[in-house]
C-alpha positions as CSV (number, residue, x, y, z in Angstrom):
1,M,19.1,-24.2,46.6
2,I,17.3,-23.5,43.3
3,N,20.7,-23.3,41.5
4,K,21.3,-26.9,42.3
5,L,18.2,-28.1,40.3
6,N,18.8,-29.4,36.7
7,N,17.5,-27.2,33.9
8,L,15.6,-29.5,31.5
9,R,14.1,-29.0,28.1
10,Q,10.3,-29.4,27.9
11,I,9.2,-31.2,24.7
12,K,5.4,-31.5,24.3
13,V,3.4,-33.9,22.2
14,S,-0.2,-33.6,21.1
15,F,-2.6,-35.7,19.0
16,L,-4.1,-34.1,15.8
17,G,-7.2,-36.0,14.8
18,A,-8.1,-36.9,11.2
19,T,-9.7,-34.3,8.9
20,N,-11.5,-34.7,5.6
21,S,-8.1,-34.4,3.8
22,R,-5.5,-35.7,6.3
23,G,-5.1,-38.7,8.5
24,S,-4.4,-38.5,12.2
25,R,-1.0,-37.0,13.2
26,I,1.3,-36.4,16.1
27,K,2.7,-32.9,16.8
28,I,6.0,-32.7,18.7
29,Y,6.8,-29.2,19.8
30,E,8.9,-27.1,22.1
31,P,7.6,-23.7,23.4
32,I,10.2,-21.0,22.8
33,R,11.1,-19.7,26.2
34,Y,11.4,-16.0,25.4
35,N,8.1,-15.9,23.5
36,S,5.3,-18.1,24.9
37,D,3.2,-17.7,21.7
38,K,5.8,-19.3,19.4
39,K,6.7,-22.9,19.1
40,E,9.2,-24.9,17.2
41,S,7.3,-28.0,15.9
42,K,7.3,-31.0,13.6
43,I,4.3,-33.1,12.6
44,F,4.4,-36.9,12.0
45,S,1.9,-39.3,10.7
46,Y,0.1,-41.3,13.4
47,C,1.0,-45.0,13.4
48,Y,-2.2,-47.0,13.9
49,K,-0.2,-50.2,14.5
50,T,1.7,-48.7,17.5
51,G,-1.4,-46.7,18.6
52,D,0.0,-44.9,21.7
53,I,1.1,-41.4,20.9
54,Q,3.4,-41.3,23.9
55,K,5.2,-44.4,22.7
56,Q,5.4,-43.1,19.1
57,S,6.8,-39.7,20.1
58,Y,9.2,-41.3,22.6
59,D,10.6,-43.6,19.9
60,I,11.0,-40.6,17.5
61,L,12.8,-38.5,20.1
62,V,15.2,-41.3,21.2
63,K,15.9,-42.3,17.6
64,N,17.0,-38.6,17.0
65,G,19.3,-38.5,20.0
66,F,17.2,-37.0,22.8
67,N,18.2,-38.0,26.3
68,I,14.8,-38.3,28.0
69,I,14.9,-37.9,31.8
70,C,11.3,-38.2,32.7
71,T,7.7,-37.7,31.5
72,A,4.8,-35.5,32.7
73,S,1.4,-34.7,31.3
74,E,-1.2,-32.0,31.2
75,F,-4.8,-32.0,29.9
76,E,-4.0,-32.1,26.1
77,N,-0.3,-32.9,26.0
78,D,2.2,-35.5,26.9
79,I,5.5,-33.9,28.1
80,F,9.1,-35.2,27.9
81,L,11.8,-33.6,29.9
82,C,15.3,-33.9,28.3
83,D,18.7,-32.6,29.0
84,N,20.0,-32.0,25.5
85,W,21.9,-28.7,25.7
86,G,25.1,-27.3,24.3
87,D,26.8,-29.6,21.7
88,E,23.9,-32.1,22.2
89,F,21.2,-29.6,21.4
90,I,18.8,-30.9,18.7
91,K,16.3,-28.7,17.0
92,I,12.7,-30.0,16.9
93,T,12.5,-29.1,13.2
94,N,15.4,-31.4,12.4
95,L,13.6,-34.5,13.7
96,K,13.3,-37.4,11.2
């Protein structure tokens, strides 16, 4: 039965608040499966006009070709589940 379930990529998004030297930012990252301590990530400036980090990160991912299947959340993160594998695999560090 478990072999019939889709294997999806988990892309996480978190908000990084402003500091004395930097404005607010959004961190989009993907935990590396074989090493839970490592992540592939990219940080983007927070858009105060848009406001919602889930909307901002969704727009970034879709613009870069991610096929988002659904969303989820946990205490400090929004999560997108995507099915970009094989030829459609997109590295987080290549996001624009």
